[in-house]
C-alpha positions as CSV (number, residue, x, y, z in Angstrom):
1,M,155.0,-132.0,92.0
2,R,155.8,-130.5,88.7
3,T,158.7,-132.8,88.2
4,A,156.4,-135.8,88.9
5,I,153.9,-134.6,86.4
6,S,156.6,-133.9,83.8
7,V,158.1,-137.4,84.3
8,L,154.6,-138.9,84.0
9,M,153.8,-137.0,80.8
10,L,157.2,-137.8,79.3
11,T,156.6,-141.5,80.1
12,F,153.1,-141.4,78.5
13,V,154.4,-139.6,75.4
14,T,157.3,-142.0,75.0
15,A,154.9,-145.0,75.4
16,V,152.5,-143.8,72.9
17,G,155.3,-142.9,70.4
18,L,156.8,-146.3,70.8
19,A,153.5,-148.0,70.4
20,F,153.0,-146.2,67.0
21,F,156.5,-147.3,66.0
22,I,156.5,-150.9,67.4
23,A,152.9,-151.9,66.4
24,P,153.5,-151.7,62.6
25,Q,156.8,-153.5,63.0
26,L,155.2,-156.3,65.0
27,A,152.4,-156.6,62.4
28,S,155.0,-156.8,59.6
29,M,157.0,-159.4,61.4
30,T,153.8,-161.5,62.1
31,E,153.0,-161.5,58.4
32,R,156.5,-162.6,57.5
33,L,156.4,-165.4,60.1
34,K,153.1,-166.7,58.6
35,T,155.0,-167.3,55.3
36,V,157.9,-168.9,57.0
37,F,155.8,-170.9,59.5
38,P,152.3,-171.4,57.9
39,N,149.5,-173.0,60.0
40,Q,149.6,-176.0,57.6
41,P,152.9,-176.4,55.9
42,L,151.9,-179.6,54.0
43,L,149.9,-179.5,50.8
44,V,148.4,-182.7,49.5
45,H,149.1,-183.3,45.8
46,S,147.7,-186.8,45.3
47,T,146.4,-189.9,47.1
48,W,145.7,-193.5,46.2
49,I,144.9,-196.6,48.0
50,N,144.9,-200.4,47.2
51,D,144.8,-203.6,49.3
52,T,148.2,-203.1,50.8
53,C,149.2,-199.5,50.6
54,I,147.9,-195.9,51.1
55,A,150.1,-193.5,49.2
56,I,149.9,-189.7,49.9
57,T,152.1,-187.2,48.1
58,V,152.6,-184.0,50.0
59,Q,154.6,-180.9,49.4
60,N,156.3,-178.7,52.0
61,T,155.0,-175.1,51.3
62,A,157.0,-173.5,54.2
63,T,160.4,-171.9,53.7
64,V,162.0,-174.1,56.3
65,N,162.3,-177.9,56.8
66,V,159.2,-179.7,58.2
67,E,159.6,-182.8,60.2
68,I,156.8,-185.4,60.1
69,T,156.6,-186.6,63.7
70,Q,153.5,-188.8,63.7
71,I,151.1,-190.5,61.4
72,T,147.8,-192.2,62.5
73,I,145.3,-194.2,60.5
74,N,141.8,-194.3,62.0
75,N,143.2,-193.1,65.3
76,E,145.8,-195.9,65.4
77,P,149.5,-195.0,65.4
78,Y,151.3,-196.0,62.2
79,A,154.8,-197.2,63.0
80,T,157.1,-194.9,61.2
81,S,160.3,-193.0,62.0
82,S,160.2,-189.3,61.7
83,F,161.7,-187.7,58.6
84,V,162.3,-184.2,57.2
85,I,160.8,-182.6,54.1
86,S,162.8,-179.8,52.7
87,P,161.1,-176.6,51.4
88,K,159.2,-177.1,48.1
89,E,160.0,-180.8,48.2
90,L,157.4,-183.4,47.1
91,R,157.4,-186.5,49.2
92,T,155.2,-189.6,48.8
93,L,154.3,-191.4,52.0
94,H,153.7,-195.1,51.6
95,L,151.6,-196.5,54.5
96,Y,151.6,-200.2,54.2
97,G,148.9,-202.3,55.8
98,T,145.8,-204.2,55.0
99,Y,143.0,-202.1,53.5
100,K,139.5,-203.2,52.5
101,R,137.3,-202.1,49.7
102,G,134.3,-200.0,50.8
103,E,136.0,-198.8,54.0
104,E,137.0,-195.2,54.8
105,Y,140.4,-194.4,56.3
106,T,141.3,-191.2,58.1
107,V,145.0,-190.4,58.0
108,V,146.3,-187.7,60.3
109,I,149.9,-186.5,59.6
110,T,151.4,-184.4,62.4
111,S,154.4,-182.2,61.6
112,S,156.9,-180.4,63.8
113,F,154.7,-177.3,63.6
114,G,151.3,-176.3,62.5
115,K,148.1,-178.1,62.9
116,P,147.8,-181.8,61.9
117,L,146.9,-182.6,58.3
118,T,143.8,-184.8,58.1
119,I,143.0,-186.8,54.9
120,I,139.9,-189.0,54.5
121,L,140.2,-191.7,51.9
122,K,137.5,-194.1,50.8
123,Y,138.7,-197.3,49.2
124,D,136.2,-198.0,46.4
């Protein structure tokens, strides 16, 4: 009986000790991962629109490559092949089509990680 209680106490003490050691390490690792893999790695620098093109300049703020996997305009897929944006790189996306004055366009850019980037443009 004493042996069982001793083993149980040793297991408890070990678990508590490891929790105090591992919890701060996990929190530190989580914070580092947020800088490597932010929720939204793309930062919009500028946008413009005319009758035939929407141009969106984005920057990759992550410390790893980000792949653009899908673009939609007003919930319609925009035919584009995927491409990679390097860390800190600025890239202008040219979305060719027919755009009308007075209309609003919602562009959603989906990357290989993170939540989609939604941009709403009004063509005045």
